[in-house]
MIDOSE-1310 file (N, C-alpha, C; in nm, 2 decimals, decimal comma, always signed):
residues 276
mttt	+0,08/-0,12/+0,00/+0,00/+0,00/+0,00/+0,09/+0,13/+0,00; +0,17/+0,14/-0,11/+0,25/+0,26/-0,11/+0,24/+0,33/-0,24; +0,14/+0,31/-0,32/+0,12/+0,39/-0,44/-0,01/+0,46/-0,44; -0,03/+0,55/-0,53/-0,15/+0,63/-0,53/-0,27/+0,55/-0,57
gtpl	-0,25/+0,43/-0,62/-0,37/+0,35/-0,66/-0,43/+0,26/-0,55; -0,37/+0,26/-0,44/-0,42/+0,17/-0,33/-0,55/+0,24/-0,27; -0,64/+0,15/-0,23/-0,76/+0,21/-0,17/-0,73/+0,31/-0,05; -0,64/+0,27/+0,03/-0,61/+0,36/+0,15/-0,55/+0,49/+0,10
arsl	-0,46/+0,49/+0,00/-0,41/+0,62/-0,05/-0,51/+0,70/-0,11; -0,60/+0,64/-0,19/-0,71/+0,72/-0,25/-0,80/+0,78/-0,15; -0,83/+0,70/-0,04/-0,92/+0,74/+0,06/-0,85/+0,86/+0,14; -0,72/+0,85/+0,17/-0,65/+0,95/+0,24/-0,66/+1,08/+0,16
ravl	-0,63/+1,07/+0,03/-0,64/+1,20/-0,05/-0,78/+1,26/-0,04; -0,88/+1,18/-0,04/-1,02/+1,23/-0,03/-1,05/+1,29/+0,10; -1,00/+1,23/+0,21/-1,03/+1,29/+0,34/-0,96/+1,42/+0,36; -0,84/+1,43/+0,31/-0,76/+1,56/+0,32/-0,82/+1,67/+0,23
dggs	-0,89/+1,62/+0,12/-0,96/+1,72/+0,04/-1,10/+1,76/+0,09; -1,14/+1,70/+0,20/-1,26/+1,73/+0,26/-1,38/+1,65/+0,21; -1,35/+1,54/+0,14/-1,45/+1,45/+0,09/-1,52/+1,37/+0,20; -1,65/+1,34/+0,18/-1,73/+1,26/+0,27/-1,71/+1,11/+0,24
ghgs	-1,75/+1,03/+0,34/-1,75/+0,89/+0,33/-1,61/+0,82/+0,35; -1,51/+0,90/+0,39/-1,38/+0,85/+0,41/-1,33/+0,86/+0,56; -1,42/+0,89/+0,65/-1,39/+0,90/+0,79/-1,33/+1,04/+0,81; -1,26/+1,05/+0,92/-1,20/+1,18/+0,97/-1,07/+1,16/+1,03
levh	-0,99/+1,26/+1,02/-0,86/+1,26/+1,09/-0,88/+1,33/+1,23; -0,82/+1,26/+1,33/-0,83/+1,31/+1,47/-0,69/+1,34/+1,52; -0,67/+1,44/+1,60/-0,54/+1,46/+1,66/-0,55/+1,42/+1,81; -0,47/+1,33/+1,85/-0,46/+1,29/+1,99/-0,34/+1,35/+2,05
yqpv	-0,33/+1,35/+2,18/-0,23/+1,42/+2,25/-0,17/+1,33/+2,36; -0,03/+1,32/+2,36/+0,03/+1,24/+2,46/+0,11/+1,34/+2,55; +0,09/+1,33/+2,68/+0,15/+1,42/+2,77/+0,30/+1,41/+2,78; +0,37/+1,52/+2,80/+0,51/+1,52/+2,83/+0,52/+1,57/+2,98
vava	+0,59/+1,50/+3,06/+0,59/+1,53/+3,20/+0,73/+1,55/+3,26; +0,74/+1,61/+3,38/+0,87/+1,62/+3,45/+0,90/+1,49/+3,51; +1,02/+1,43/+3,49/+1,06/+1,30/+3,54/+1,06/+1,31/+3,69; +1,10/+1,42/+3,75/+1,12/+1,43/+3,90/+0,99/+1,40/+3,97
dgap	+0,88/+1,46/+3,93/+0,75/+1,45/+4,00/+0,63/+1,41/+3,92; +0,65/+1,39/+3,79/+0,54/+1,36/+3,70/+0,45/+1,48/+3,67; +0,49/+1,60/+3,70/+0,41/+1,72/+3,67/+0,39/+1,73/+3,52; +0,27/+1,76/+3,47/+0,26/+1,78/+3,32/+0,32/+1,91/+3,27
lgae	+0,38/+1,90/+3,16/+0,45/+2,01/+3,10/+0,40/+2,05/+2,96; +0,38/+1,95/+2,88/+0,34/+1,98/+2,74/+0,28/+1,85/+2,68; +0,27/+1,85/+2,55/+0,21/+1,75/+2,48/+0,27/+1,73/+2,34; +0,26/+1,60/+2,29/+0,29/+1,58/+2,15/+0,16/+1,55/+2,08
alvr	+0,14/+1,61/+1,97/+0,02/+1,59/+1,88/+0,04/+1,48/+1,79; -0,05/+1,38/+1,79/-0,03/+1,26/+1,70/-0,16/+1,23/+1,63; -0,15/+1,21/+1,50/-0,27/+1,20/+1,42/-0,32/+1,06/+1,42; -0,45/+1,04/+1,41/-0,52/+0,92/+1,40/-0,63/+0,93/+1,29
wchp	-0,66/+0,82/+1,22/-0,76/+0,83/+1,12/-0,87/+0,73/+1,15; -0,99/+0,78/+1,17/-1,11/+0,70/+1,19/-1,17/+0,67/+1,06; -1,16/+0,55/+1,00/-1,20/+0,52/+0,87/-1,33/+0,43/+0,88; -1,43/+0,46/+0,80/-1,55/+0,38/+0,81/-1,53/+0,23/+0,77
rfgl	-1,44/+0,20/+0,68/-1,41/+0,07/+0,64/-1,30/+0,00/+0,71; -1,19/+0,07/+0,73/-1,07/+0,02/+0,78/-1,06/+0,03/+0,94; -1,15/+0,10/+0,99/-1,15/+0,13/+1,14/-1,05/+0,23/+1,18; -1,00/+0,22/+1,30/-0,90/+0,32/+1,35/-0,77/+0,28/+1,29
vppd	-0,72/+0,36/+1,19/-0,60/+0,33/+1,12/-0,48/+0,40/+1,20; -0,39/+0,32/+1,25/-0,27/+0,38/+1,32/-0,18/+0,46/+1,23; -0,11/+0,56/+1,28/-0,03/+0,64/+1,19/+0,08/+0,57/+1,11; +0,13/+0,46/+1,17/+0,23/+0,38/+1,10/+0,18/+0,32/+0,97
sfvg	+0,04/+0,31/+0,96/-0,02/+0,25/+0,84/-0,05/+0,36/+0,73; -0,04/+0,49/+0,77/-0,08/+0,58/+0,66/+0,01/+0,70/+0,65; +0,09/+0,73/+0,75/+0,18/+0,85/+0,74/+0,28/+0,83/+0,63; +0,34/+0,71/+0,63/+0,43/+0,67/+0,52/+0,37/+0,68/+0,38
iaes	+0,24/+0,64/+0,37/+0,17/+0,65/+0,25/+0,15/+0,79/+0,21; +0,12/+0,87/+0,30/+0,10/+1,02/+0,28/+0,23/+1,08/+0,22; +0,34/+1,04/+0,27/+0,47/+1,09/+0,22/+0,49/+1,04/+0,08; +0,46/+0,91/+0,05/+0,49/+0,86/-0,08/+0,40/+0,91/-0,19
vglg	+0,28/+0,96/-0,16/+0,19/+1,00/-0,26/+0,18/+1,16/-0,27; +0,27/+1,22/-0,20/+0,28/+1,37/-0,20/+0,18/+1,44/-0,11; +0,13/+1,37/-0,01/+0,04/+1,43/+0,09/+0,10/+1,46/+0,22; +0,23/+1,43/+0,24/+0,29/+1,44/+0,37/+0,28/+1,58/+0,43
acld	+0,31/+1,68/+0,35/+0,31/+1,82/+0,39/+0,17/+1,87/+0,43; +0,07/+1,82/+0,35/-0,07/+1,85/+0,37/-0,12/+1,80/+0,50; -0,08/+1,67/+0,53/-0,12/+1,61/+0,65/-0,05/+1,68/+0,77; +0,08/+1,71/+0,76/+0,14/+1,78/+0,87/+0,08/+1,92/+0,90
thvl	+0,04/+1,99/+0,79/-0,02/+2,12/+0,81/-0,16/+2,11/+0,88; -0,23/+2,00/+0,85/-0,36/+1,98/+0,91/-0,34/+1,96/+1,06; -0,24/+1,88/+1,10/-0,22/+1,85/+1,24/-0,16/+1,97/+1,31; -0,08/+2,05/+1,24/-0,02/+2,17/+1,30/-0,13/+2,27/+1,34
ltal	-0,22/+2,30/+1,25/-0,33/+2,39/+1,27/-0,42/+2,34/+1,38; -0,46/+2,22/+1,37/-0,55/+2,16/+1,47/-0,49/+2,17/+1,61; -0,36/+2,13/+1,62/-0,30/+2,13/+1,75/-0,28/+2,27/+1,81; -0,25/+2,37/+1,73/-0,24/+2,51/+1,78/-0,37/+2,56/+1,82
rqla	-0,47/+2,53/+1,74/-0,61/+2,58/+1,78/-0,65/+2,51/+1,91; -0,62/+2,39/+1,93/-0,65/+2,32/+2,06/-0,57/+2,38/+2,17; -0,45/+2,42/+2,15/-0,37/+2,48/+2,26/-0,44/+2,61/+2,30; -0,49/+2,69/+2,20/-0,56/+2,81/+2,23/-0,69/+2,79/+2,30
awda	-0,76/+2,68/+2,27/-0,88/+2,65/+2,33/-0,86/+2,61/+2,48; -0,75/+2,53/+2,50/-0,71/+2,50/+2,64/-0,68/+2,63/+2,72; -0,61/+2,72/+2,66/-0,57/+2,84/+2,73/-0,70/+2,91/+2,77; -0,80/+2,91/+2,69/-0,93/+2,98/+2,72/-1,00/+2,92/+2,84
tglr	-0,97/+2,79/+2,87/-1,04/+2,73/+2,98/-0,95/+2,73/+3,11; -0,83/+2,79/+3,10/-0,74/+2,80/+3,21/-0,64/+2,69/+3,22; -0,64/+2,60/+3,12/-0,55/+2,49/+3,12/-0,43/+2,53/+3,04; -0,31/+2,54/+3,11/-0,19/+2,59/+3,05/-0,10/+2,47/+3,01
vhrv	-0,11/+2,43/+2,88/-0,01/+2,34/+2,83/+0,10/+2,42/+2,77; +0,22/+2,40/+2,83/+0,32/+2,50/+2,80/+0,37/+2,50/+2,65; +0,37/+2,38/+2,59/+0,42/+2,36/+2,46/+0,36/+2,24/+2,39; +0,33/+2,25/+2,26/+0,28/+2,13/+2,19/+0,38/+2,10/+2,08
gvnl	+0,41/+1,97/+2,07/+0,50/+1,92/+1,97/+0,42/+1,86/+1,85; +0,46/+1,90/+1,73/+0,40/+1,86/+1,60/+0,51/+1,80/+1,51; +0,48/+1,68/+1,46/+0,58/+1,61/+1,37/+0,59/+1,69/+1,24; +0,72/+1,70/+1,20/+0,75/+1,76/+1,07/+0,83/+1,66/+0,99
grss	+0,75/+1,61/+0,89/+0,81/+1,50/+0,80/+0,90/+1,56/+0,69; +0,95/+1,47/+0,61/+1,04/+1,51/+0,50/+0,98/+1,61/+0,41; +0,85/+1,58/+0,36/+0,79/+1,67/+0,27/+0,78/+1,81/+0,32; +0,74/+1,82/+0,45/+0,72/+1,95/+0,51/+0,85/+2,03/+0,52
lhap	+0,96/+1,96/+0,56/+1,09/+2,02/+0,58/+1,14/+2,07/+0,45; +1,11/+2,00/+0,34/+1,15/+2,03/+0,21/+1,06/+2,14/+0,14; +0,95/+2,17/+0,20/+0,85/+2,26/+0,13/+0,91/+2,40/+0,13; +0,90/+2,47/+0,01/+0,96/+2,60/+0,01/+0,88/+2,70/+0,09
glvg	+0,75/+2,67/+0,12/+0,67/+2,77/+0,20/+0,66/+2,73/+0,35; +0,75/+2,66/+0,40/+0,75/+2,61/+0,54/+0,73/+2,73/+0,64; +0,81/+2,83/+0,62/+0,80/+2,95/+0,72/+0,66/+3,01/+0,71; +0,61/+3,03/+0,60/+0,48/+3,09/+0,58/+0,37/+3,00/+0,64
iveq	+0,38/+2,87/+0,62/+0,28/+2,78/+0,67/+0,27/+2,79/+0,83; +0,39/+2,79/+0,89/+0,40/+2,79/+1,03/+0,35/+2,93/+1,09; +0,39/+3,03/+1,02/+0,35/+3,17/+1,07/+0,20/+3,18/+1,05; +0,14/+3,13/+0,94/+0,00/+3,14/+0,92/-0,08/+3,06/+1,03
acal	-0,03/+2,94/+1,06/-0,10/+2,86/+1,16/-0,09/+2,92/+1,30; +0,02/+2,99/+1,33/+0,03/+3,06/+1,46/-0,07/+3,18/+1,46; -0,08/+3,25/+1,35/-0,17/+3,37/+1,34/-0,31/+3,32/+1,35; -0,35/+3,22/+1,27/-0,49/+3,18/+1,27/-0,54/+3,12/+1,40
sgta	-0,45/+3,06/+1,48/-0,48/+3,01/+1,61/-0,46/+3,11/+1,72; -0,39/+3,22/+1,69/-0,36/+3,31/+1,80/-0,26/+3,26/+1,90; -0,17/+3,17/+1,86/-0,07/+3,11/+1,94/+0,07/+3,16/+1,92; +0,14/+3,20/+2,02/+0,27/+3,25/+2,01/+0,37/+3,13/+1,96
adrl	+0,47/+3,17/+1,88/+0,56/+3,07/+1,82/+0,63/+2,99/+1,93; +0,66/+3,06/+2,04/+0,74/+2,99/+2,15/+0,66/+2,88/+2,22; +0,53/+2,86/+2,18/+0,45/+2,75/+2,23/+0,45/+2,63/+2,14; +0,52/+2,64/+2,03/+0,53/+2,53/+1,93/+0,66/+2,46/+1,93
mlev	+0,66/+2,33/+1,92/+0,78/+2,25/+1,90/+0,76/+2,17/+1,77; +0,85/+2,18/+1,67/+0,84/+2,11/+1,55/+0,94/+1,99/+1,56; +0,89/+1,87/+1,56/+0,97/+1,75/+1,58/+1,01/+1,69/+1,44; +1,13/+1,70/+1,42/+1,18/+1,65/+1,29/+1,19/+1,49/+1,29
vehd	+1,10/+1,44/+1,21/+1,09/+1,29/+1,20/+1,13/+1,25/+1,06; +1,24/+1,17/+1,06/+1,29/+1,12/+0,93/+1,37/+1,00/+0,94; +1,33/+0,90/+0,87/+1,40/+0,77/+0,87/+1,47/+0,75/+0,73; +1,46/+0,85/+0,65/+1,54/+0,86/+0,52/+1,62/+0,99/+0,53
eldl	+1,74/+0,99/+0,47/+1,82/+1,10/+0,48/+1,76/+1,23/+0,42; +1,77/+1,34/+0,49/+1,71/+1,46/+0,44/+1,81/+1,53/+0,35; +1,75/+1,61/+0,25/+1,83/+1,69/+0,16/+1,82/+1,83/+0,21; +1,92/+1,86/+0,30/+1,92/+1,99/+0,36/+2,00/+2,10/+0,28
tapr	+1,93/+2,15/+0,18/+1,99/+2,26/+0,10/+2,00/+2,39/+0,18; +2,07/+2,48/+0,13/+2,09/+2,61/+0,20/+1,96/+2,68/+0,22; +1,86/+2,69/+0,12/+1,73/+2,75/+0,15/+1,65/+2,68/+0,26; +1,66/+2,55/+0,26/+1,59/+2,48/+0,36/+1,65/+2,50/+0,50
laav	+1,78/+2,50/+0,51/+1,84/+2,54/+0,64/+1,80/+2,68/+0,68; +1,80/+2,77/+0,59/+1,76/+2,91/+0,62/+1,62/+2,92/+0,67; +1,53/+2,84/+0,62/+1,39/+2,84/+0,66/+1,38/+2,79/+0,81; +1,45/+2,68/+0,83/+1,45/+2,63/+0,97/+1,51/+2,73/+1,07
qala	+1,62/+2,80/+1,02/+1,68/+2,90/+1,11/+1,59/+3,01/+1,13; +1,51/+3,05/+1,03/+1,42/+3,16/+1,05/+1,31/+3,13/+1,15; +1,27/+3,01/+1,15/+1,17/+2,97/+1,25/+1,23/+2,96/+1,39; +1,35/+2,91/+1,40/+1,42/+2,90/+1,53/+1,44/+3,05/+1,58
dadv	+1,47/+3,14/+1,49/+1,49/+3,28/+1,54/+1,36/+3,34/+1,58; +1,25/+3,29/+1,53/+1,12/+3,34/+1,57/+1,07/+3,27/+1,70; +1,15/+3,19/+1,76/+1,13/+3,12/+1,89/+1,05/+2,99/+1,88; +1,04/+2,93/+1,76/+0,99/+2,80/+1,74/+1,10/+2,70/+1,79
tfal	+1,06/+2,60/+1,87/+1,16/+2,50/+1,91/+1,17/+2,39/+1,82; +1,28/+2,34/+1,78/+1,30/+2,22/+1,70/+1,35/+2,10/+1,79; +1,29/+1,99/+1,76/+1,33/+1,87/+1,84/+1,37/+1,76/+1,74; +1,48/+1,69/+1,77/+1,52/+1,58/+1,69/+1,45/+1,46/+1,75
ddfg	+1,35/+1,40/+1,68/+1,27/+1,29/+1,73/+1,34/+1,16/+1,70; +1,31/+1,06/+1,78/+1,36/+0,93/+1,77/+1,51/+0,92/+1,76; +1,58/+1,00/+1,84/+1,72/+1,00/+1,83/+1,77/+0,86/+1,87; +1,86/+0,81/+1,78/+1,91/+0,68/+1,80/+1,85/+0,58/+1,71
agha	+1,76/+0,62/+1,63/+1,69/+0,53/+1,53/+1,70/+0,59/+1,39; +1,72/+0,51/+1,29/+1,72/+0,55/+1,15/+1,83/+0,66/+1,13; +1,79/+0,77/+1,06/+1,89/+0,87/+1,03/+1,89/+0,98/+1,14; +1,81/+0,96/+1,25/+1,81/+1,06/+1,35/+1,93/+1,04/+1,44
gvgl	+2,05/+1,09/+1,39/+2,17/+1,06/+1,46/+2,25/+1,19/+1,48; +2,38/+1,17/+1,51/+2,46/+1,28/+1,55/+2,48/+1,38/+1,43; +2,49/+1,32/+1,31/+2,51/+1,40/+1,19/+2,40/+1,50/+1,17; +2,27/+1,46/+1,19/+2,16/+1,55/+1,18/+2,16/+1,65/+1,29
lgrl	+2,20/+1,60/+1,41/+2,20/+1,69/+1,53/+2,30/+1,81/+1,50; +2,40/+1,79/+1,43/+2,50/+1,89/+1,40/+2,46/+1,99/+1,29; +2,35/+1,97/+1,23/+2,31/+2,05/+1,11/+2,19/+2,14/+1,13; +2,11/+2,11/+1,23/+1,99/+2,19/+1,26/+1,99/+2,25/+1,40
pfgv	+1,92/+2,36/+1,42/+1,93/+2,42/+1,56/+1,83/+2,36/+1,65; +1,86/+2,24/+1,69/+1,77/+2,16/+1,78/+1,78/+2,21/+1,93; +1,66/+2,23/+1,99/+1,66/+2,27/+2,13/+1,62/+2,15/+2,22; +1,57/+2,05/+2,15/+1,53/+1,93/+2,23/+1,58/+1,80/+2,16
lkld	+1,62/+1,71/+2,23/+1,66/+1,58/+2,18/+1,57/+1,47/+2,24; +1,50/+1,40/+2,16/+1,40/+1,30/+2,21/+1,46/+1,16/+2,19; +1,49/+1,10/+2,30/+1,55/+0,97/+2,29/+1,46/+0,86/+2,25; +1,49/+0,79/+2,14/+1,41/+0,68/+2,10/+1,40/+0,57/+2,20
rsll	+1,29/+0,50/+2,21/+1,27/+0,40/+2,31/+1,36/+0,28/+2,29; +1,42/+0,26/+2,17/+1,51/+0,15/+2,15/+1,64/+0,17/+2,24; +1,67/+0,29/+2,29/+1,78/+0,31/+2,37/+1,76/+0,27/+2,52; +1,63/+0,25/+2,55/+1,60/+0,21/+2,69/+1,61/+0,06/+2,71
pgrh	+1,65/+0,02/+2,84/+1,65/-0,12/+2,86/+1,51/-0,18/+2,87; +1,50/-0,30/+2,83/+1,36/-0,37/+2,83/+1,36/-0,49/+2,74; +1,25/-0,56/+2,74/+1,24/-0,68/+2,66/+1,25/-0,65/+2,51; +1,22/-0,53/+2,47/+1,23/-0,50/+2,33/+1,38/-0,48/+2,28
rtva	+1,47/-0,47/+2,37/+1,61/-0,44/+2,34/+1,70/-0,57/+2,35; +1,73/-0,63/+2,23/+1,81/-0,75/+2,23/+1,95/-0,71/+2,19; +2,05/-0,74/+2,27/+2,19/-0,70/+2,25/+2,28/-0,82/+2,27; +2,40/-0,80/+2,22/+2,51/-0,90/+2,24/+2,56/-0,89/+2,38
ttap	+2,62/-1,00/+2,43/+2,66/-1,01/+2,57/+2,75/-0,90/+2,61; +2,85/-0,86/+2,53/+2,95/-0,76/+2,57/+2,91/-0,62/+2,52; +2,79/-0,60/+2,47/+2,75/-0,46/+2,42/+2,74/-0,37/+2,54; +2,77/-0,24/+2,52/+2,75/-0,14/+2,63/+2,61/-0,15/+2,69
dara	+2,61/-0,14/+2,82/+2,47/-0,14/+2,88/+2,40/-0,01/+2,86; +2,27/-0,02/+2,88/+2,18/+0,09/+2,85/+2,22/+0,22/+2,92; +2,26/+0,20/+3,05/+2,29/+0,32/+3,13/+2,41/+0,39/+3,07; +2,51/+0,32/+3,03/+2,63/+0,39/+2,97/+2,59/+0,46/+2,84
llcg	+2,51/+0,39/+2,76/+2,47/+0,45/+2,64/+2,39/+0,58/+2,66; +2,29/+0,57/+2,75/+2,21/+0,69/+2,78/+2,29/+0,80/+2,84; +2,38/+0,77/+2,93/+2,47/+0,87/+2,99/+2,55/+0,95/+2,88; +2,60/+0,87/+2,78/+2,67/+0,94/+2,67/+2,58/+1,03/+2,59
vvgl	+2,46/+0,99/+2,57/+2,36/+1,07/+2,49/+2,33/+1,20/+2,57; +2,30/+1,18/+2,70/+2,27/+1,30/+2,78/+2,39/+1,40/+2,78; +2,51/+1,35/+2,79/+2,63/+1,43/+2,78/+2,64/+1,50/+2,65; +2,61/+1,43/+2,54/+2,61/+1,49/+2,41/+2,51/+1,61/+2,40
aaav	+2,39/+1,58/+2,45/+2,28/+1,68/+2,45/+2,32/+1,81/+2,52; +2,38/+1,79/+2,64/+2,43/+1,90/+2,72/+2,54/+1,98/+2,65; +2,62/+1,91/+2,58/+2,73/+1,98/+2,50/+2,68/+2,07/+2,40; +2,56/+2,03/+2,34/+2,51/+2,12/+2,23/+2,39/+2,21/+2,28
gaev	+2,37/+2,20/+2,41/+2,27/+2,29/+2,47/+2,13/+2,25/+2,44; +2,10/+2,12/+2,43/+1,97/+2,07/+2,40/+1,91/+2,01/+2,53; +1,78/+2,03/+2,55/+1,70/+1,96/+2,65/+1,69/+1,81/+2,60; +1,66/+1,72/+2,70/+1,64/+1,58/+2,67/+1,50/+1,54/+2,71
taeg	+1,43/+1,47/+2,63/+1,30/+1,40/+2,66/+1,32/+1,25/+2,63; +1,29/+1,17/+2,72/+1,29/+1,02/+2,70/+1,15/+0,98/+2,65; +1,15/+0,92/+2,53/+1,02/+0,86/+2,48/+1,00/+0,72/+2,52; +0,88/+0,67/+2,52/+0,85/+0,53/+2,53/+0,87/+0,48/+2,67
ietp	+0,86/+0,56/+2,78/+0,88/+0,51/+2,91/+0,75/+0,43/+2,95; +0,78/+0,30/+2,98/+0,67/+0,21/+3,00/+0,67/+0,14/+3,14; +0,79/+0,15/+3,21/+0,80/+0,08/+3,34/+0,86/+0,17/+3,44; +0,83/+0,15/+3,57/+0,90/+0,23/+3,68/+1,05/+0,22/+3,67
aqre	+1,10/+0,10/+3,63/+1,25/+0,09/+3,62/+1,31/+0,18/+3,52; +1,24/+0,20/+3,41/+1,29/+0,29/+3,30/+1,28/+0,43/+3,35; +1,17/+0,47/+3,42/+1,16/+0,60/+3,48/+1,27/+0,63/+3,58; +1,30/+0,53/+3,66/+1,40/+0,55/+3,76/+1,54/+0,57/+3,70
lvae	+1,56/+0,49/+3,59/+1,69/+0,50/+3,52/+1,71/+0,64/+3,46; +1,61/+0,69/+3,39/+1,63/+0,82/+3,33/+1,64/+0,93/+3,43; +1,57/+0,91/+3,55/+1,58/+1,01/+3,65/+1,72/+1,01/+3,71; +1,78/+0,90/+3,73/+1,91/+0,89/+3,79/+2,02/+0,95/+3,70
igvp	+2,00/+0,94/+3,57/+2,11/+1,00/+3,48/+2,08/+1,14/+3,44; +1,97/+1,20/+3,49/+1,95/+1,34/+3,47/+1,86/+1,38/+3,35; +1,78/+1,29/+3,30/+1,69/+1,32/+3,20/+1,57/+1,40/+3,26; +1,54/+1,52/+3,22/+1,44/+1,60/+3,29/+1,29/+1,57/+3,25
haqg	+1,27/+1,53/+3,12/+1,14/+1,52/+3,07/+1,11/+1,38/+3,01; +0,99/+1,33/+3,01/+0,96/+1,20/+2,96/+0,82/+1,19/+2,91; +0,79/+1,09/+2,83/+0,66/+1,06/+2,79/+0,65/+0,91/+2,76; +0,53/+0,86/+2,77/+0,52/+0,71/+2,75/+0,40/+0,66/+2,82
wlya	+0,37/+0,53/+2,80/+0,25/+0,47/+2,85/+0,25/+0,46/+3,00; +0,37/+0,47/+3,07/+0,37/+0,47/+3,21/+0,29/+0,59/+3,27; +0,30/+0,70/+3,19/+0,22/+0,82/+3,23/+0,08/+0,82/+3,17; +0,08/+0,81/+3,04/-0,05/+0,81/+2,97/-0,02/+0,78/+2,82
pamp	-0,12/+0,72/+2,75/-0,11/+0,71/+2,61/-0,15/+0,84/+2,54; -0,15/+0,85/+2,41/-0,20/+0,96/+2,34/-0,36/+0,95/+2,35; -0,42/+1,06/+2,38/-0,56/+1,07/+2,40/-0,63/+1,17/+2,32; -0,76/+1,16/+2,30/-0,84/+1,27/+2,24/-0,83/+1,39/+2,33
adaf	-0,86/+1,51/+2,27/-0,84/+1,63/+2,35/-0,92/+1,64/+2,48; -1,04/+1,59/+2,48/-1,12/+1,60/+2,61/-1,06/+1,51/+2,71; -1,02/+1,39/+2,67/-0,96/+1,30/+2,77/-0,83/+1,35/+2,82; -0,75/+1,41/+2,73/-0,62/+1,47/+2,77/-0,64/+1,58/+2,87
eaww	-0,74/+1,66/+2,85/-0,77/+1,77/+2,94/-0,81/+1,72/+3,08; -0,89/+1,61/+3,09/-0,93/+1,55/+3,21/-0,81/+1,49/+3,28; -0,72/+1,42/+3,21/-0,60/+1,37/+3,26/-0,51/+1,48/+3,32; -0,49/+1,58/+3,24/-0,40/+1,69/+3,28/-0,45/+1,75/+3,42
rarv	-0,58/+1,78/+3,43/-0,63/+1,85/+3,55/-0,61/+1,75/+3,67; -0,64/+1,62/+3,65/-0,62/+1,53/+3,76/-0,48/+1,52/+3,80; -0,39/+1,52/+3,70/-0,25/+1,51/+3,73/-0,20/+1,63/+3,81; -0,24/+1,75/+3,77/-0,20/+1,87/+3,84/-0,25/+1,86/+3,98
dava	-0,37/+1,82/+4,00/-0,42/+1,81/+4,14/-0,34/+1,71/+4,22; -0,31/+1,59/+4,16/-0,23/+1,49/+4,23/-0,09/+1,54/+4,27; -0,02/+1,61/+4,18/+0,11/+1,66/+4,21/+0,10/+1,77/+4,32; +0,00/+1,85/+4,31/-0,02/+1,95/+4,42/-0,04/+1,89/+4,55
atta	-0,12/+1,78/+4,55/-0,15/+1,71/+4,68/-0,02/+1,65/+4,74; +0,07/+1,60/+4,66/+0,19/+1,54/+4,71/+0,29/+1,65/+4,77; +0,28/+1,77/+4,72/+0,37/+1,88/+4,76/+0,31/+1,97/+4,87; +0,18/+1,95/+4,90/+0,12/+2,03/+5,00/+0,17/+2,01/+5,14
């Protein structure tokens, strides 16, 4: 299902064009919390597709298709505007989500109008640029031409934060870290110890590897967020080595906006109760 002729690709094009009968795109939000006390800090916006025939289509099943058929930038823009409008709506209710992260795929990063798209989304939603984090997601090598680098720099100069997502997986490595003005380094879950991580007997242990990455982030002035935290042991490890922020199922999955709001308010109350 990687060509324009597949049913899923045709349906995705239709839903992005506003056609009926193809379901709807929803944006869910996964909390980002302080490792020290679990206090909520921000959110990552993640797209879901509710399809009348295929059911709830996970992003892994259609985001790649969107990129392959030329719809990646359109999908990213839809999520960007939805997330920023939601941030403004939460502000109006007194719920202060400090920053929302939105994935920025290959097509979006290569788009000549990237700066204008982001500026327009901020203007339409009434959201300041410093409330937005663009998460560079790429498992194929990016073509970072001078104009594209200039566009990223212009957004960074306007106080948009850039995050290197899935650090340690695919092309999200040190080379890319050295080419873009990243303010946040998001550690891929594959770097964490757990049943998912199969290694040779004499391979470096996860603690040593993570300590090295944290030191690298500090050297380039980037914050660190650990993704995919699922167990108390993983949380304790990242706390011990000085990772300040985390997200993962141990805290909460990605949720629709109303469920996220309820979770956030409950978590704020719980943290306040423990410090009272």
